[in-house]
TISEGU-741547 format. One record per atom (N, C-alpha, C): residue number from 1; residue in three letters; z, y negated, x. Coordinates in nm, 2 decimals. Layout:
{k=NUM | r=ALA | up=Z | north=Y | east=X} .
...
This chain:
{k=1 | r=UNK | up=-1.70 | north=4.72 | east=-1.60} .
{k=1 | r=UNK | up=-1.57 | north=4.72 | east=-1.53} .
{k=1 | r=UNK | up=-1.57 | north=4.68 | east=-1.37} .
{k=2 | r=UNK | up=-1.68 | north=4.63 | east=-1.33} .
{k=2 | r=UNK | up=-1.70 | north=4.56 | east=-1.27} .
{k=2 | r=UNK | up=-1.68 | north=4.41 | east=-1.25} .
{k=3 | r=UNK | up=-1.73 | north=4.40 | east=-1.36} .
{k=3 | r=UNK | up=-1.67 | north=4.26 | east=-1.44} .
{k=3 | r=UNK | up=-1.54 | north=4.24 | east=-1.44} .
{k=4 | r=UNK | up=-1.44 | north=4.33 | east=-1.46} .
{k=4 | r=UNK | up=-1.31 | north=4.31 | east=-1.52} .
{k=4 | r=UNK | up=-1.23 | north=4.29 | east=-1.33} .
{k=5 | r=UNK | up=-1.30 | north=4.37 | east=-1.27} .
{k=5 | r=UNK | up=-1.27 | north=4.34 | east=-1.11} .
{k=5 | r=UNK | up=-1.23 | north=4.18 | east=-1.08} .
{k=6 | r=UNK | up=-1.33 | north=4.15 | east=-1.08} .
{k=6 | r=UNK | up=-1.42 | north=4.01 | east=-1.05} .
{k=6 | r=UNK | up=-1.33 | north=3.92 | east=-1.12} .
{k=7 | r=UNK | up=-1.32 | north=3.93 | east=-1.20} .
{k=7 | r=UNK | up=-1.21 | north=3.82 | east=-1.30} .
{k=7 | r=UNK | up=-1.07 | north=3.84 | east=-1.20} .
{k=8 | r=UNK | up=-1.00 | north=3.93 | east=-1.24} .
{k=8 | r=UNK | up=-0.90 | north=3.98 | east=-1.20} .
{k=8 | r=UNK | up=-0.91 | north=3.90 | east=-1.02} .
{k=9 | r=UNK | up=-0.95 | north=3.90 | east=-0.92} .
{k=9 | r=UNK | up=-0.96 | north=3.85 | east=-0.86} .
{k=9 | r=UNK | up=-0.97 | north=3.71 | east=-0.84} .
{k=10 | r=UNK | up=-1.08 | north=3.67 | east=-0.96} .
{k=10 | r=UNK | up=-1.07 | north=3.50 | east=-0.98} .
{k=10 | r=UNK | up=-0.91 | north=3.43 | east=-0.98} .
{k=11 | r=UNK | up=-0.90 | north=3.52 | east=-1.12} .
{k=11 | r=UNK | up=-0.72 | north=3.49 | east=-1.16} .
{k=11 | r=UNK | up=-0.61 | north=3.51 | east=-1.04} .
{k=12 | r=UNK | up=-0.63 | north=3.59 | east=-0.96} .
{k=12 | r=UNK | up=-0.54 | north=3.55 | east=-0.82} .
{k=12 | r=UNK | up=-0.55 | north=3.49 | east=-0.74} .
{k=13 | r=UNK | up=-0.72 | north=3.44 | east=-0.68} .
{k=13 | r=UNK | up=-0.72 | north=3.37 | east=-0.62} .
{k=13 | r=UNK | up=-0.71 | north=3.21 | east=-0.67} .
{k=14 | r=UNK | up=-0.68 | north=3.15 | east=-0.80} .
{k=14 | r=UNK | up=-0.67 | north=3.03 | east=-0.89} .
{k=14 | r=UNK | up=-0.53 | north=3.07 | east=-0.91} .
{k=15 | r=UNK | up=-0.45 | north=3.13 | east=-0.93} .
{k=15 | r=UNK | up=-0.29 | north=3.14 | east=-0.86} .
{k=15 | r=UNK | up=-0.25 | north=3.07 | east=-0.74} .
{k=16 | r=UNK | up=-0.33 | north=3.17 | east=-0.68} .
{k=16 | r=UNK | up=-0.29 | north=3.14 | east=-0.55} .
{k=16 | r=UNK | up=-0.28 | north=2.96 | east=-0.48} .
{k=17 | r=UNK | up=-0.36 | north=2.93 | east=-0.50} .
{k=17 | r=UNK | up=-0.45 | north=2.77 | east=-0.50} .
{k=17 | r=UNK | up=-0.36 | north=2.67 | east=-0.56} .
{k=18 | r=UNK | up=-0.31 | north=2.73 | east=-0.70} .
{k=18 | r=UNK | up=-0.24 | north=2.64 | east=-0.76} .
{k=18 | r=UNK | up=-0.08 | north=2.61 | east=-0.70} .
{k=19 | r=UNK | up=-0.08 | north=2.73 | east=-0.68} .
{k=19 | r=UNK | up=0.07 | north=2.74 | east=-0.59} .
{k=19 | r=UNK | up=0.10 | north=2.66 | east=-0.47} .
{k=20 | r=UNK | up=-0.05 | north=2.70 | east=-0.38} .
{k=20 | r=UNK | up=-0.08 | north=2.61 | east=-0.27} .
{k=20 | r=UNK | up=-0.03 | north=2.47 | east=-0.28} .
{k=21 | r=UNK | up=-0.09 | north=2.44 | east=-0.42} .
{k=21 | r=UNK | up=-0.10 | north=2.26 | east=-0.44} .
{k=21 | r=UNK | up=-0.02 | north=2.24 | east=-0.49} .
{k=22 | r=UNK | up=0.10 | north=2.30 | east=-0.52} .
{k=22 | r=UNK | up=0.25 | north=2.25 | east=-0.60} .
{k=22 | r=UNK | up=0.32 | north=2.26 | east=-0.49} .
{k=23 | r=UNK | up=0.29 | north=2.35 | east=-0.38} .
{k=23 | r=UNK | up=0.43 | north=2.32 | east=-0.27} .
{k=23 | r=UNK | up=0.36 | north=2.23 | east=-0.17} .
{k=24 | r=UNK | up=0.24 | north=2.25 | east=-0.19} .
{k=24 | r=UNK | up=0.21 | north=2.15 | east=-0.11} .
{k=24 | r=UNK | up=0.25 | north=1.99 | east=-0.07} .
{k=25 | r=UNK | up=0.31 | north=1.97 | east=-0.24} .
{k=25 | r=UNK | up=0.39 | north=1.82 | east=-0.36} .
{k=25 | r=UNK | up=0.52 | north=1.81 | east=-0.31} .
{k=26 | r=UNK | up=0.57 | north=1.89 | east=-0.29} .
{k=26 | r=UNK | up=0.73 | north=1.96 | east=-0.28} .
{k=26 | r=UNK | up=0.80 | north=1.85 | east=-0.14} .
{k=27 | r=UNK | up=0.90 | north=1.80 | east=-0.17} .
{k=27 | r=UNK | up=0.96 | north=1.75 | east=-0.07} .
{k=27 | r=UNK | up=1.06 | north=1.80 | east=0.05} .
{k=28 | r=UNK | up=1.04 | north=1.76 | east=0.20} .
{k=28 | r=UNK | up=1.12 | north=1.80 | east=0.28} .
{k=28 | r=UNK | up=1.21 | north=1.74 | east=0.34} .
{k=29 | r=UNK | up=1.36 | north=1.80 | east=0.40} .
{k=29 | r=UNK | up=1.41 | north=1.67 | east=0.40} .
{k=29 | r=UNK | up=1.33 | north=1.62 | east=0.49} .
{k=30 | r=UNK | up=1.43 | north=1.46 | east=0.48} .
{k=30 | r=UNK | up=1.27 | north=1.35 | east=0.57} .
{k=30 | r=UNK | up=1.20 | north=1.31 | east=0.50} .
{k=31 | r=UNK | up=1.15 | north=1.35 | east=0.47} .
{k=31 | r=UNK | up=1.00 | north=1.35 | east=0.44} .
{k=31 | r=UNK | up=0.96 | north=1.28 | east=0.25} .
{k=32 | r=UNK | up=0.84 | north=1.22 | east=0.22} .
{k=32 | r=UNK | up=0.77 | north=1.17 | east=0.11} .
{k=32 | r=UNK | up=0.72 | north=1.20 | east=0.06} .
{k=33 | r=UNK | up=0.66 | north=1.28 | east=0.02} .
{k=33 | r=UNK | up=0.57 | north=1.37 | east=-0.06} .
{k=33 | r=UNK | up=0.52 | north=1.45 | east=0.12} .
{k=34 | r=UNK | up=0.48 | north=1.61 | east=0.13} .
{k=34 | r=UNK | up=0.48 | north=1.67 | east=0.23} .
{k=34 | r=UNK | up=0.33 | north=1.63 | east=0.28} .
{k=35 | r=UNK | up=0.21 | north=1.59 | east=0.11} .
{k=35 | r=UNK | up=0.07 | north=1.60 | east=0.17} .
{k=35 | r=UNK | up=0.04 | north=1.53 | east=0.33} .
{k=36 | r=UNK | up=-0.07 | north=1.54 | east=0.37} .
{k=36 | r=UNK | up=-0.04 | north=1.40 | east=0.51} .
{k=36 | r=UNK | up=-0.07 | north=1.28 | east=0.51} .
{k=37 | r=UNK | up=-0.11 | north=1.28 | east=0.42} .
{k=37 | r=UNK | up=-0.17 | north=1.11 | east=0.32} .
{k=37 | r=UNK | up=-0.05 | north=1.02 | east=0.31} .
{k=38 | r=UNK | up=0.02 | north=1.09 | east=0.28} .
{k=38 | r=UNK | up=0.18 | north=1.00 | east=0.19} .
{k=38 | r=UNK | up=0.25 | north=1.04 | east=0.34} .
{k=39 | r=UNK | up=0.22 | north=1.10 | east=0.41} .
{k=39 | r=UNK | up=0.36 | north=1.15 | east=0.53} .
{k=39 | r=UNK | up=0.41 | north=1.07 | east=0.59} .
{k=40 | r=UNK | up=0.30 | north=0.99 | east=0.66} .
{k=40 | r=UNK | up=0.26 | north=0.92 | east=0.73} .
{k=40 | r=UNK | up=0.27 | north=0.76 | east=0.71} .
{k=41 | r=UNK | up=0.28 | north=0.79 | east=0.57} .
{k=41 | r=UNK | up=0.28 | north=0.62 | east=0.57} .
{k=41 | r=UNK | up=0.41 | north=0.53 | east=0.54} .
{k=42 | r=UNK | up=0.41 | north=0.44 | east=0.51} .
{k=42 | r=UNK | up=0.54 | north=0.36 | east=0.49} .
{k=42 | r=UNK | up=0.50 | north=0.27 | east=0.35} .
{k=43 | r=UNK | up=0.54 | north=0.24 | east=0.28} .
{k=43 | r=UNK | up=0.56 | north=0.18 | east=0.17} .
{k=43 | r=UNK | up=0.71 | north=0.13 | east=0.16} .
{k=44 | r=UNK | up=0.68 | north=-0.03 | east=0.09} .
{k=44 | r=UNK | up=0.77 | north=-0.07 | east=0.05} .
{k=44 | r=UNK | up=0.76 | north=-0.13 | east=-0.08} .
{k=45 | r=UNK | up=0.89 | north=-0.12 | east=-0.14} .
{k=45 | r=UNK | up=0.86 | north=-0.13 | east=-0.32} .
{k=45 | r=UNK | up=0.97 | north=-0.26 | east=-0.33} .
{k=46 | r=UNK | up=0.95 | north=-0.39 | east=-0.28} .
{k=46 | r=UNK | up=1.06 | north=-0.46 | east=-0.29} .
{k=46 | r=UNK | up=1.03 | north=-0.57 | east=-0.37} .
{k=47 | r=UNK | up=1.09 | north=-0.68 | east=-0.46} .
{k=47 | r=UNK | up=1.11 | north=-0.81 | east=-0.55} .
{k=47 | r=UNK | up=1.18 | north=-0.93 | east=-0.51} .
{k=48 | r=UNK | up=1.08 | north=-1.01 | east=-0.48} .
{k=48 | r=UNK | up=1.15 | north=-1.14 | east=-0.35} .
{k=48 | r=UNK | up=1.14 | north=-1.21 | east=-0.48} .
{k=49 | r=UNK | up=1.25 | north=-1.36 | east=-0.43} .
{k=49 | r=UNK | up=1.17 | north=-1.49 | east=-0.49} .
{k=49 | r=UNK | up=1.18 | north=-1.62 | east=-0.35} .
{k=50 | r=UNK | up=1.15 | north=-1.67 | east=-0.37} .
{k=50 | r=UNK | up=1.08 | north=-1.83 | east=-0.29} .
{k=50 | r=UNK | up=1.18 | north=-1.93 | east=-0.33} .
{k=51 | r=UNK | up=1.21 | north=-2.00 | east=-0.24} .
{k=51 | r=UNK | up=1.26 | north=-2.10 | east=-0.32} .
{k=51 | r=UNK | up=1.19 | north=-2.27 | east=-0.26} .
{k=52 | r=UNK | up=1.13 | north=-2.31 | east=-0.32} .
{k=52 | r=UNK | up=1.08 | north=-2.45 | east=-0.34} .
{k=52 | r=UNK | up=1.13 | north=-2.54 | east=-0.24} .
{k=53 | r=UNK | up=1.06 | north=-2.68 | east=-0.18} .
{k=53 | r=UNK | up=1.12 | north=-2.76 | east=-0.18} .
{k=53 | r=UNK | up=1.21 | north=-2.84 | east=-0.22} .
{k=54 | r=UNK | up=1.16 | north=-2.80 | east=-0.36} .
{k=54 | r=UNK | up=1.27 | north=-2.92 | east=-0.44} .
{k=54 | r=UNK | up=1.36 | north=-2.81 | east=-0.51} .
{k=55 | r=UNK | up=1.42 | north=-2.72 | east=-0.45} .
{k=55 | r=UNK | up=1.51 | north=-2.61 | east=-0.48} .
{k=55 | r=UNK | up=1.46 | north=-2.49 | east=-0.60} .
{k=56 | r=UNK | up=1.33 | north=-2.52 | east=-0.64} .
{k=56 | r=UNK | up=1.36 | north=-2.41 | east=-0.75} .
{k=56 | r=UNK | up=1.33 | north=-2.28 | east=-0.67} .
{k=57 | r=UNK | up=1.34 | north=-2.20 | east=-0.81} .
{k=57 | r=UNK | up=1.28 | north=-2.04 | east=-0.71} .
{k=57 | r=UNK | up=1.19 | north=-2.00 | east=-0.83} .
{k=58 | r=UNK | up=1.12 | north=-1.91 | east=-0.72} .
{k=58 | r=UNK | up=1.00 | north=-1.84 | east=-0.85} .
{k=58 | r=UNK | up=0.92 | north=-1.77 | east=-0.75} .
{k=59 | r=UNK | up=0.89 | north=-1.63 | east=-0.82} .
{k=59 | r=UNK | up=0.86 | north=-1.47 | east=-0.81} .
{k=59 | r=UNK | up=0.78 | north=-1.55 | east=-0.67} .
{k=60 | r=UNK | up=0.77 | north=-1.38 | east=-0.57} .
{k=60 | r=UNK | up=0.69 | north=-1.38 | east=-0.44} .
{k=60 | r=UNK | up=0.59 | north=-1.25 | east=-0.46} .
{k=61 | r=UNK | up=0.50 | north=-1.21 | east=-0.52} .
{k=61 | r=UNK | up=0.40 | north=-1.09 | east=-0.48} .
{k=61 | r=UNK | up=0.32 | north=-1.14 | east=-0.35} .
{k=62 | r=UNK | up=0.43 | north=-1.04 | east=-0.27} .
{k=62 | r=UNK | up=0.34 | north=-1.02 | east=-0.17} .
{k=62 | r=UNK | up=0.18 | north=-0.95 | east=-0.08} .
{k=63 | r=UNK | up=0.17 | north=-0.90 | east=-0.25} .
{k=63 | r=UNK | up=0.01 | north=-0.77 | east=-0.23} .
{k=63 | r=UNK | up=-0.05 | north=-0.86 | east=-0.31} .
{k=64 | r=UNK | up=-0.07 | north=-1.02 | east=-0.36} .
{k=64 | r=UNK | up=-0.12 | north=-1.12 | east=-0.33} .
{k=64 | r=UNK | up=-0.19 | north=-1.10 | east=-0.21} .
{k=65 | r=UNK | up=-0.13 | north=-1.11 | east=-0.07} .
{k=65 | r=UNK | up=-0.20 | north=-1.14 | east=0.06} .
{k=65 | r=UNK | up=-0.22 | north=-1.06 | east=0.15} .
{k=66 | r=UNK | up=-0.25 | north=-0.96 | east=0.07} .
{k=66 | r=UNK | up=-0.25 | north=-0.80 | east=0.14} .
{k=66 | r=UNK | up=-0.44 | north=-0.83 | east=0.13} .
{k=67 | r=UNK | up=-0.53 | north=-0.72 | east=0.22} .
{k=67 | r=UNK | up=-0.65 | north=-0.73 | east=0.15} .
{k=67 | r=UNK | up=-0.68 | north=-0.61 | east=0.03} .
{k=68 | r=UNK | up=-0.78 | north=-0.70 | east=-0.02} .
{k=68 | r=UNK | up=-0.79 | north=-0.60 | east=-0.13} .
{k=68 | r=UNK | up=-0.82 | north=-0.43 | east=-0.11} .
{k=69 | r=UNK | up=-0.77 | north=-0.41 | east=-0.20} .
{k=69 | r=UNK | up=-0.74 | north=-0.21 | east=-0.19} .
{k=69 | r=UNK | up=-0.63 | north=-0.18 | east=-0.09} .
{k=70 | r=UNK | up=-0.59 | north=-0.28 | east=-0.06} .
{k=70 | r=UNK | up=-0.44 | north=-0.25 | east=0.06} .
{k=70 | r=UNK | up=-0.34 | north=-0.25 | east=-0.04} .
{k=71 | r=UNK | up=-0.25 | north=-0.14 | east=-0.02} .
{k=71 | r=UNK | up=-0.12 | north=-0.07 | east=-0.09} .
{k=71 | r=UNK | up=0.05 | north=-0.06 | east=0.03} .
{k=72 | r=UNK | up=-0.05 | north=-0.03 | east=0.13} .
{k=72 | r=UNK | up=0.05 | north=0.05 | east=0.19} .
{k=72 | r=UNK | up=0.12 | north=-0.12 | east=0.31} .
{k=73 | r=UNK | up=0.24 | north=-0.11 | east=0.33} .
{k=73 | r=UNK | up=0.27 | north=-0.20 | east=0.34} .
{k=73 | r=UNK | up=0.44 | north=-0.17 | east=0.41} .
{k=74 | r=UNK | up=0.44 | north=-0.19 | east=0.54} .
{k=74 | r=UNK | up=0.54 | north=-0.18 | east=0.60} .
{k=74 | r=UNK | up=0.68 | north=-0.31 | east=0.64} .
{k=75 | r=UNK | up=0.77 | north=-0.30 | east=0.71} .
{k=75 | r=UNK | up=0.85 | north=-0.38 | east=0.75} .
{k=75 | r=UNK | up=0.80 | north=-0.52 | east=0.84} .
{k=76 | r=UNK | up=0.71 | north=-0.51 | east=0.95} .
{k=76 | r=UNK | up=0.62 | north=-0.62 | east=1.01} .
{k=76 | r=UNK | up=0.48 | north=-0.69 | east=0.95} .
{k=77 | r=UNK | up=0.38 | north=-0.62 | east=0.82} .
{k=77 | r=UNK | up=0.30 | north=-0.65 | east=0.74} .
{k=77 | r=UNK | up=0.43 | north=-0.71 | east=0.72} .
{k=78 | r=UNK | up=0.55 | north=-0.70 | east=0.66} .
{k=78 | r=UNK | up=0.64 | north=-0.80 | east=0.54} .
{k=78 | r=UNK | up=0.68 | north=-0.91 | east=0.61} .
{k=79 | r=UNK | up=0.72 | north=-0.87 | east=0.71} .
{k=79 | r=UNK | up=0.72 | north=-1.02 | east=0.78} .
{k=79 | r=UNK | up=0.64 | north=-1.16 | east=0.78} .
{k=80 | r=UNK | up=0.54 | north=-1.04 | east=0.83} .
{k=80 | r=UNK | up=0.41 | north=-1.08 | east=0.88} .
{k=80 | r=UNK | up=0.36 | north=-1.22 | east=0.74} .
{k=81 | r=UNK | up=0.35 | north=-1.17 | east=0.62} .
{k=81 | r=UNK | up=0.34 | north=-1.23 | east=0.50} .
{k=81 | r=UNK | up=0.47 | north=-1.34 | east=0.48} .
{k=82 | r=UNK | up=0.59 | north=-1.32 | east=0.50} .
{k=82 | r=UNK | up=0.72 | north=-1.42 | east=0.48} .
{k=82 | r=UNK | up=0.66 | north=-1.53 | east=0.53} .
{k=83 | r=UNK | up=0.68 | north=-1.52 | east=0.68} .
{k=83 | r=UNK | up=0.64 | north=-1.61 | east=0.83} .
{k=83 | r=UNK | up=0.55 | north=-1.70 | east=0.74} .
{k=84 | r=UNK | up=0.39 | north=-1.66 | east=0.70} .
{k=84 | r=UNK | up=0.31 | north=-1.72 | east=0.70} .
{k=84 | r=UNK | up=0.33 | north=-1.85 | east=0.55} .
{k=85 | r=UNK | up=0.40 | north=-1.74 | east=0.44} .
{k=85 | r=UNK | up=0.41 | north=-1.83 | east=0.37} .
{k=85 | r=UNK | up=0.54 | north=-1.96 | east=0.42} .
{k=86 | r=UNK | up=0.65 | north=-1.95 | east=0.45} .
{k=86 | r=UNK | up=0.77 | north=-2.02 | east=0.49} .
{k=86 | r=UNK | up=0.67 | north=-2.15 | east=0.61} .
{k=87 | r=UNK | up=0.61 | north=-2.08 | east=0.70} .
{k=87 | r=UNK | up=0.53 | north=-2.18 | east=0.77} .
{k=87 | r=UNK | up=0.41 | north=-2.27 | east=0.71} .
{k=88 | r=UNK | up=0.35 | north=-2.21 | east=0.58} .
{k=88 | r=UNK | up=0.29 | north=-2.31 | east=0.56} .
{k=88 | r=UNK | up=0.35 | north=-2.40 | east=0.46} .
{k=89 | r=UNK | up=0.46 | north=-2.41 | east=0.44} .
{k=89 | r=UNK | up=0.54 | north=-2.52 | east=0.38} .
{k=89 | r=UNK | up=0.55 | north=-2.47 | east=0.21} .
{k=90 | r=UNK | up=0.46 | north=-2.33 | east=0.16} .
{k=90 | r=UNK | up=0.46 | north=-2.35 | east=0.04} .
{k=90 | r=UNK | up=0.67 | north=-2.27 | east=-0.03} .
{k=91 | r=UNK | up=0.72 | north=-2.23 | east=0.11} .
{k=91 | r=UNK | up=0.85 | north=-2.20 | east=0.03} .
{k=91 | r=UNK | up=0.95 | north=-2.23 | east=0.18} .
{k=92 | r=UNK | up=1.05 | north=-2.29 | east=0.11} .
{k=92 | r=UNK | up=1.18 | north=-2.32 | east=0.25} .
{k=92 | r=UNK | up=1.20 | north=-2.16 | east=0.25} .
{k=93 | r=UNK | up=1.24 | north=-2.08 | east=0.21} .
{k=93 | r=UNK | up=1.32 | north=-1.93 | east=0.21} .
{k=93 | r=UNK | up=1.29 | north=-1.84 | east=0.11} .
{k=94 | r=UNK | up=1.26 | north=-1.73 | east=0.17} .
{k=94 | r=UNK | up=1.21 | north=-1.63 | east=0.10} .
{k=94 | r=UNK | up=1.33 | north=-1.52 | east=0.07} .
{k=95 | r=UNK | up=1.38 | north=-1.45 | east=-0.02} .
{k=95 | r=UNK | up=1.52 | north=-1.40 | east=-0.06} .
{k=95 | r=UNK | up=1.47 | north=-1.23 | east=-0.11} .
{k=96 | r=UNK | up=1.46 | north=-1.14 | east=-0.13} .
{k=96 | r=UNK | up=1.49 | north=-1.03 | east=-0.19} .
{k=96 | r=UNK | up=1.53 | north=-0.89 | east=-0.12} .
{k=97 | r=UNK | up=1.48 | north=-0.81 | east=-0.23} .
{k=97 | r=UNK | up=1.62 | north=-0.65 | east=-0.17} .
{k=97 | r=UNK | up=1.48 | north=-0.56 | east=-0.24} .
{k=98 | r=UNK | up=1.47 | north=-0.41 | east=-0.25} .
{k=98 | r=UNK | up=1.37 | north=-0.37 | east=-0.20} .
{k=98 | r=UNK | up=1.45 | north=-0.19 | east=-0.11} .
{k=99 | r=UNK | up=1.33 | north=-0.11 | east=-0.15} .
{k=99 | r=UNK | up=1.31 | north=-0.06 | east=-0.12} .
{k=99 | r=UNK | up=1.20 | north=0.05 | east=-0.03} .
{k=100 | r=UNK | up=1.23 | north=0.13 | east=0.10} .
{k=100 | r=UNK | up=1.13 | north=0.14 | east=0.21} .
{k=100 | r=UNK | up=1.14 | north=0.25 | east=0.22} .
{k=101 | r=UNK | up=0.98 | north=0.34 | east=0.12} .
{k=101 | r=UNK | up=0.97 | north=0.50 | east=0.18} .
{k=101 | r=UNK | up=0.89 | north=0.51 | east=0.25} .
{k=102 | r=UNK | up=0.91 | north=0.59 | east=0.34} .
{k=102 | r=UNK | up=0.86 | north=0.65 | east=0.46} .
{k=102 | r=UNK | up=0.91 | north=0.78 | east=0.53} .
{k=103 | r=UNK | up=0.84 | north=0.83 | east=0.66} .
{k=103 | r=UNK | up=0.84 | north=1.00 | east=0.65} .
{k=103 | r=UNK | up=0.99 | north=0.98 | east=0.75} .
{k=104 | r=UNK | up=1.12 | north=0.91 | east=0.65} .
{k=104 | r=UNK | up=1.23 | north=0.89 | east=0.75} .
{k=104 | r=UNK | up=1.36 | north=0.92 | east=0.58} .
{k=105 | r=UNK | up=1.28 | north=0.92 | east=0.46} .
{k=105 | r=UNK | up=1.31 | north=0.91 | east=0.36} .
{k=105 | r=UNK | up=1.31 | north=0.77 | east=0.33} .
{k=106 | r=UNK | up=1.39 | north=0.72 | east=0.20} .
{k=106 | r=UNK | up=1.37 | north=0.63 | east=0.19} .
{k=106 | r=UNK | up=1.52 | north=0.53 | east=0.23} .
{k=107 | r=UNK | up=1.46 | north=0.43 | east=0.24} .
{k=107 | r=UNK | up=1.59 | north=0.32 | east=0.25} .
{k=107 | r=UNK | up=1.59 | north=0.21 | east=0.24} .
{k=108 | r=UNK | up=1.71 | north=0.09 | east=0.22} .
{k=108 | r=UNK | up=1.72 | north=0.03 | east=0.18} .
{k=108 | r=UNK | up=1.67 | north=-0.07 | east=0.23} .
{k=109 | r=UNK | up=1.60 | north=-0.21 | east=0.19} .
{k=109 | r=UNK | up=1.57 | north=-0.31 | east=0.25} .
{k=109 | r=UNK | up=1.57 | north=-0.41 | east=0.16} .
{k=110 | r=UNK | up=1.58 | north=-0.54 | east=0.26} .
{k=110 | r=UNK | up=1.67 | north=-0.65 | east=0.21} .
{k=110 | r=UNK | up=1.61 | north=-0.80 | east=0.33} .
{k=111 | r=UNK | up=1.57 | north=-0.89 | east=0.22} .
{k=111 | r=UNK | up=1.49 | north=-1.00 | east=0.26} .
{k=111 | r=UNK | up=1.63 | north=-1.09 | east=0.21} .
{k=112 | r=UNK | up=1.67 | north=-1.14 | east=0.36} .
{k=112 | r=UNK | up=1.81 | north=-1.27 | east=0.37} .
{k=112 | r=UNK | up=1.70 | north=-1.38 | east=0.47} .
{k=113 | r=UNK | up=1.71 | north=-1.50 | east=0.40} .
{k=113 | r=UNK | up=1.67 | north=-1.64 | east=0.45} .
{k=113 | r=UNK | up=1.53 | north=-1.62 | east=0.56} .
{k=114 | r=UNK | up=1.41 | north=-1.53 | east=0.46} .
{k=114 | r=UNK | up=1.32 | north=-1.51 | east=0.58} .
{k=114 | r=UNK | up=1.30 | north=-1.41 | east=0.62} .
{k=115 | r=UNK | up=1.36 | north=-1.32 | east=0.62} .
{k=115 | r=UNK | up=1.40 | north=-1.23 | east=0.76} .
{k=115 | r=UNK | up=1.40 | north=-1.13 | east=0.67} .
{k=116 | r=UNK | up=1.36 | north=-1.00 | east=0.71} .
{k=116 | r=UNK | up=1.28 | north=-0.85 | east=0.71} .
{k=116 | r=UNK | up=1.46 | north=-0.78 | east=0.77} .
{k=117 | r=UNK | up=1.50 | north=-0.75 | east=0.69} .
{k=117 | r=UNK | up=1.66 | north=-0.67 | east=0.74} .
{k=117 | r=UNK | up=1.70 | north=-0.50 | east=0.69} .
{k=118 | r=UNK | up=1.66 | north=-0.41 | east=0.75} .
{k=118 | r=UNK | up=1.70 | north=-0.27 | east=0.75} .
{k=118 | r=UNK | up=1.81 | north=-0.21 | east=0.74} .
């Protein structure tokens, strides 16, 4: 009888823990995932095209310019990378569209004439 009581307690605790973990990842208004690691971060998902001096366009991967292991990219960091790429002469202009995921939810994001526009 002692073993069955312990087993019932273990099952109840396990079910409570699983329920708590599942509700920890549900959406709340204005938040992208409730887990603290995600609710304060800003993620940018964007497709960019750079126009070179000779008029060709080619895709630009801004994540190539972040430090290894970094994946959180906000509008100020994106603008800094775009400024670097245009001032270095690699591109005359950079344009693109994407989304910004933050504590304020999902917002459209655009890069027009090398300027980040929310």
